[in-house]
Phi, psi and omega in degrees: 000133181286145177301153179275148175269175181308315183303307184297322181299313183294319176301317178295313177297324184284350177272346177310300187297309180305312180297318177297315180291348175264007179064032176253073181304318190295313178290328172303309184302316177297321177294319176297314177306310185289326178295316181286327175301317172303319179288326179293317183296323180298329175065017171233167179296131182283152183302163175308314183306309178299323182293323176295318174301313181300311185298315177291324178296317179295318178300322180295314183295327185288341183277344195279129185301324182295315185288326178305321185290331184275342185282131175266331174229148177306143174283134174211161177227127172236142179297136181098347180248038182293324182296313179297320176299319176299322175297313177296320176297317179300329178290330179293000000 
């Protein structure tokens, strides 16, 4: 599978909020995993716009009761730690 471009990553990360607002937590989580995986594969620090989408998506997912039950540590995002975030999301 070819690495995602910035546009595809932005589309995946942009889907988190609408899915979450429709109470479709599984799809929101899947979009987050795909988007963050794209960032990891890109191997560079993401642009500010993408960082904002990641941060917003992680904050929304962290509020979900189903996800709260599964978390051993709180979800958080710091630029440069996309690989760790991907691991935490994948465990969910």
